[in-house]
N, C-alpha and C positions, 0 to 999 in steps of 0.2 A: 668241287661239291659244295653246295650252299649249306649253311648251318640250319638245320630244322630243329625248332625248340620242342621241349616237352609240352604237351597240350594241357596246361594247368591253369592258365590265367584267363579270366573273362572280364573285359573292360569295354563294353560296347554301349554307345549312347543311343544309337538308332539301328534297327535291324528289320529287314523285310525280305521275304522270298516270294517270287512271282513265277508261276509256270505258264508258259504260252504254248499252245498246241500248234504245231506246224504240219503241213501235209506235203509230202514229197510228190514228185511226178508219178511215182508208182502207187500213190494212194495210201501209203503207210504213214500213220501219224507219228510225228516226232515232237519232242518237247524241248523248249528253251527254258532253262531255270536261271533266274537272276537273283542276286542278293545285294542289298545295299546297307551299309552301316557307316559309322564315323570312327576313324582312328587317325592318329597323327594330325588331329584338328582339321581333317578334311574328309570328304565323302570317298568311300571305297566301294567299288562296284565289281562284282564277280558275275560273269555270264557263262553258262555252260550250254552249248548248242548241240542239236541233233541227238538228243537222248531218246531211247526207247521209252514208251510210257511206263512199263513196269519198273524200269530203272530209276525213274524220276523220284519215286518214293524213297530211294536209298540215298539221295543226295543230301538230305538234311544233315547227316553226320559229316559229310565232306565239307559242306558249307560252314558248319560249326567249327571244324578243325581249321579251316582257312581263316576264319575270324580270329581264332586263337593265335595263329601265326602273327597276324598284324598286331594284336594286343601285346603279345610277347615282345616284339621288337620295339614297340612304342614305350613299353614299361621299362625296358632295359637301356634304350638309347635316347631317352628324353633327359636333357640336362636339368630340367626343372622338376623332376620327380625325385624326391629326397632319397628313395631307396634304389634308384636306378644304378646300373653298373657305370654309366657315364658320369653320373653325379659323384660316385665314389672315386672315379678316376680324377675328376676335376677338383676333388677335395684333397689331393695328395700334397704333402709337404714338399717344398723345394729341396733339391739336392739329396733326396732320400730315395733309394731304389724301392720301387713298389711293383708288385705283380699286376699285370693287366688282367682285369676280370675276363673270364672265359667268353662270355657273349660278345665281347668287343674285339677279340684277338684277330679274327678273320677280316672284319670290316676295317680295322685300323691298318692292317697289312695292305689291304686294297687301297685305302686312302693314301697311304705313303707312296705306293706305286703311281697312283693318279697324280699326286703332287709332282712327281718327277716327269711324267709324260705330258703334263699340261704346262711345263715350265713354271711350276709353283703357283699357277693361277687358281688351281683347285686346292684350297687350303682350309682344312677343317678346324684349324686353330684360330680363325679370324673372328670367332664368336665375341670376344671382348669389344671389338670395333662395332659389330652389328648391334650389340647391346647398348653401346654408347650412343648410337643413333636413336635408340629407343624402339626398334622394330619388333623386339620380342619382350618388351617390358610393358607394364600396365600403364606407364605414362605415355603421353602423346609423343610420337616421333618428332624430332627436331634436329636441325643442323648443329653439330657440336662445336665447341671452341677448337680452333685450329691447333693450338699448342697441345691441348689435352688429347686431341685426335692423334697427333704425331707421337706422343708418348705412349698411347695405347697401341699403336701399330707395332711398337718395339716388342711388345709381349704377345702379339697376335700372329705368331709365326710358328709353323710346325717345327722349324729348326730349334725352337726353344725346348723341344723334347728330344731326349736320347733314348732310342729303343734298342734293347739288347735281349734277343730271344723273346721270352714271355714277360719281360719286365720293362720298366721305363723310369727315367729320371727327368723331372721338369725343373727348369732353371728359375722360375718365378712363381710365387703363390697366386698371382693374378691371372696366370695363363688358364684358358678354358677351351675345351674342344666342343664343337657343335657339329652334329652329323646331318643337318638339315638338307644338305645337297647330295646325300647318298643313302641314308637310312630307309627312307620311304621306298626308293627304288629297290633296295636290298630286300625289303619285305615283300614287294611285288614279285621279285624273282624267286624268293623262297616259297611263296604260295604257288607260283607256276610250277616249280620243281615238285612240290607235293602233289599237285594235280597230275603231273606227268607220271609220277610213281603210282598213282591210283588208276592209271590207264585212260585218262581223259585226253582226247586229241583235238578237241574243238572248243576253245574257250578264250575269253578275254578277262584279264585281271587289270583293273585300273584304280589308281589312287591319286586324286588331285592332279590329273593330267599326265602322270607317269603310268605307262601301261605296257603290257606284254600281250602279244597275239600268238596263239597256236591254233592253226586251222588248216584243213585241206582246201578251204575256200578262201578267196580274197575278202578281207574286211575293209570297208572304207572308214577311215579315221579322220575326223574333222580337226583342223588346227584353229584354235581360238584367235579371233581378231584382237590384236594388241591395243586397239584404240576404240573399237565400237563394241559395246556390251551386247552379249547374247547373239553375236554374229561370228561366222567362220571366215577366215581369210583364205583358207586352202583346204584341200582334201588329199590325203595320201592313201595308198592301197597296199595293205600289208597282209601277207599270208602267215609269215613266221618272222617275228622280230619284236624289238623293244623300243618304245618311243618315249621321249621326254622333252618338255619345252620349258625354257626359262625366258622371262621377259621383265620389263620394268612396270608392268601394269597391275601386279598383285598387291604389293606393299610398297608404297612410295609417298613422298612428300614433295611439295613444290616450295622452293625457296630461292629468292633472288632470280626468279624467272627460269630456274633450272629444275628438272625432275631428278630427284635422288631416290633410288630404290634400295631394297634390302640385299641385293646381290652386290657384294662389296669387292672392289678391286683390292686385293691384299697388298698391293704395292703403294697405293695412294690413299686408301681408307675411304674412298668415295664410291657410291653406287651409281655411277654415270657411265654411259657407253654410247657409241654411235650405232649400236644394235638396239632395236626395240623388242625383238623376239627372235629366239633361235630354237629350232626343233632338231634333235639329233636322233638318228635311228641306228641301232646296233643289235647285237645278239643278247645283251644283258641290260636290264632297265637301270641298274646302278651305274653302268658305264655311260648310258645315254644321259642320265640325270647329272652325273658329275661333269661330263664334257659340255653339256648345255650350260651349266652354271659357269664353268671356266671360260667357255667361248664368249658368253655375254660380257664377263668381266674384262676380258683382254681386248675386246673391240674387233671390228670386222676384218681388218687386214690380217692380223695375227691369227684370228679364229679360222679364217679360210686356210691358212697355212697348216695350223695344228690339226684341223679336221681332215684335210687331205693327207697329211703325213701319217695319221693313224688309221687311214682307210675307212673313215666313217661316212655315213650319209647324213646330209643336213639341209635344212632350209633356213636361210638367214634373212630377216626382214629389217630394213633400215630406211631412213629418209634419204631420198635422192631426187633432184629436179622437182622439189616441192611436193612429192608424193611418196607413199610407201613403195619401195622396190624390193625385189627378191633376188637372192643369190642361191642357186641350187648346187649342191655338191654330191656327186655320186648317187643321184636320185633315179637312175634308169630303172631300177627294180621296183620302184614304188609309184610309177605312173599308172594311170587308169588303163587296165588291160583292154585290148581290142575286143569289142563285143560285150564288155562288162555292162550289166544292167539292161541289156536289150531283151 
């Protein structure tokens, strides 16, 4: 069961609701309602499909509550908000047992399990290295000093934390946890769970490329091209599932002829990979989000093994023979259905 927050917080930069009237083959008007706002420093889009016209007026409360879920998780899991639960956790003194704030207990439990299932490539404690590169700081990102990078790696390990029940002990004051590879997906799943409870059966919740689909009808989902702006490299067809993509094209710098991105290999401290983009499909967005992050960091050969081992579906894009090539893993259920779109 996903944690659903109390609906108290409102922190929305942009908000819009659009109702589009659709006509079914039986001539009965249906409505599509969409909402767009900004949270987690990215665009969030919620689309509800196939609503009866009288019901469309009742969705404003549902949309507002969905916004509150995203706002809640952002306010609690942002390490740069002074009052957030994550910042409180990151401010803990070393070698002193401290209770884990309630909003973080479930997501930290999940993060520890994913740390194990990805052979430690999904590591929420790698934030100090990411910050050293400058990807989440106000300064311009740059390649750090090698010796300082190696020293920072030592305190950027989830094994620096000892978790016992609902409490933890951290070994070094400089250790910091960041949930960028899972919190957004967790918020998407929590919103989808809320919509499920409200009886909605046809919707898409999307946040910065992380999305969940629930529908009796197949939805076509475009995969962003990792090298050509405003273009798609592929399309997948999803009726029920969660999709997340990680790549080296969102936040990166060029140095010494090499592209370094914000997705850090927790063993080397460098954001380089022979993968340029990886899309993972599973039943939970946080799962797809975390495995896409880990798969990119570990590289193509190991990613293929880990994704197959965990029975996930994925598209891996990489350079081969002078062009972008694709590896498909368990994608049979997400191909274009016969007769679709005719």
